[in-house]
C-alpha positions as CSV (number, residue, x, y, z in Angstrom):
1,M,0.0,0.0,0.0
2,K,1.2,3.5,-0.9
3,P,1.5,6.1,1.8
4,L,-1.3,8.7,1.8
5,R,-0.7,12.4,2.5
6,F,-3.0,15.4,2.7
7,H,-2.3,18.6,0.9
8,P,-2.2,21.3,3.7
9,E,-5.3,23.0,2.3
10,A,-7.2,19.7,2.1
11,E,-6.4,18.9,5.7
12,A,-7.6,22.4,6.7
13,E,-10.9,22.1,4.9
14,M,-11.5,18.7,6.3
15,R,-10.9,20.1,9.9
16,D,-13.2,23.1,9.1
17,A,-16.0,20.8,7.9
18,A,-15.6,18.6,11.0
19,A,-15.8,21.6,13.3
20,W,-18.9,22.9,11.5
21,Y,-20.6,19.4,11.8
22,E,-19.6,19.2,15.5
23,A,-21.2,22.6,16.1
24,Q,-24.4,21.3,14.6
25,R,-24.6,18.2,16.8
26,Q,-22.3,16.5,19.3
27,D,-20.2,13.8,17.7
28,L,-21.3,14.6,14.2
29,G,-17.8,16.1,13.5
30,K,-16.3,12.9,14.8
31,N,-18.5,10.9,12.5
32,F,-17.5,13.0,9.6
33,L,-13.8,12.4,10.3
34,T,-14.4,8.7,10.6
35,S,-16.2,8.7,7.2
36,V,-13.3,10.5,5.6
37,Q,-10.8,8.1,7.1
38,E,-12.8,5.2,5.8
39,A,-12.8,6.8,2.3
40,T,-9.0,7.3,2.4
41,Q,-8.5,3.7,3.5
42,R,-10.5,2.5,0.5
43,V,-8.4,4.8,-1.7
44,Q,-5.2,3.2,-0.3
45,I,-6.5,-0.3,-0.9
46,N,-7.4,0.3,-4.5
47,P,-7.1,3.9,-5.8
48,R,-8.0,2.9,-9.4
49,L,-11.6,2.0,-8.3
50,S,-12.3,5.7,-8.0
51,P,-13.3,7.5,-11.2
52,I,-11.1,10.2,-12.8
53,V,-12.8,13.6,-12.4
54,A,-9.9,15.8,-13.8
55,L,-6.6,15.2,-15.3
56,N,-4.8,12.7,-13.1
57,V,-7.2,13.3,-10.2
58,R,-9.7,10.8,-8.9
59,R,-12.6,11.1,-6.5
60,R,-13.8,8.8,-3.7
61,L,-17.2,9.7,-2.1
62,V,-17.5,10.0,1.6
63,R,-20.2,7.9,3.1
64,T,-23.2,9.7,4.8
65,F,-21.8,13.2,4.0
66,P,-22.0,15.2,0.8
67,F,-18.2,15.2,0.4
68,G,-15.7,13.7,-1.9
69,V,-12.0,13.0,-1.4
70,L,-10.1,14.2,-4.4
71,F,-6.7,12.6,-4.8
72,R,-3.7,12.0,-7.1
73,D,-2.3,8.5,-7.4
74,L,1.4,9.2,-7.8
75,D,4.2,6.6,-8.3
76,N,5.3,6.6,-4.7
77,Q,2.3,8.1,-2.8
78,I,-1.3,9.2,-2.8
79,V,-1.9,12.9,-2.3
80,V,-5.3,14.1,-1.1
81,M,-5.8,17.4,-3.0
82,A,-9.2,18.3,-1.5
83,V,-11.9,17.1,0.8
84,M,-14.6,18.8,-1.2
85,H,-18.3,19.6,-0.4
86,L,-20.1,18.2,-3.5
87,H,-22.3,21.3,-3.8
88,R,-19.4,23.7,-3.9
89,D,-17.7,25.1,-7.0
90,P,-16.1,21.9,-8.4
91,D,-13.0,23.7,-9.7
92,Y,-11.9,25.7,-6.6
93,W,-9.0,23.2,-5.8
94,K,-7.5,22.9,-9.2
95,S,-4.7,25.4,-8.6
96,R,-3.3,23.2,-5.8
97,R,-0.1,21.4,-6.5
98,P,1.0,18.3,-4.6
99,P,3.4,19.2,-1.8
100,P,7.0,17.9,-2.3
101,S,7.6,14.4,-1.0
102,P,9.2,14.5,2.5
103,K,12.9,13.9,2.4
104,R,14.2,11.1,4.6
105,H,16.7,12.1,7.2
106,P,20.1,10.5,6.4
107,S,20.1,8.7,9.7
108,T,16.9,6.9,8.8
109,L,18.3,5.5,5.5
110,D,19.0,1.8,5.3
111,P,22.6,0.9,4.9
């Protein structure tokens, strides 16, 4: 399984949505985060099951909530580009570029 990383803006919008849901009803924000986690786990298991919605970007729907996880399946990782409300402007995230891959510290390299 490839590692999965969130674009910083995708992580921020996910947390904002969770906070909004939590303000609506206790534990609803927690339920939202659990549903997003389940969607990202399904992405990691088989990213190609998700349809392509833009050039090199796929979407996995979030169960129970009107959100989709938009991601890029790169050679060495999966990058979540947006956790998008499905009734929002569908192109707002397109200017985002995947963050650079984290560099391994030399002391963590295998001999």
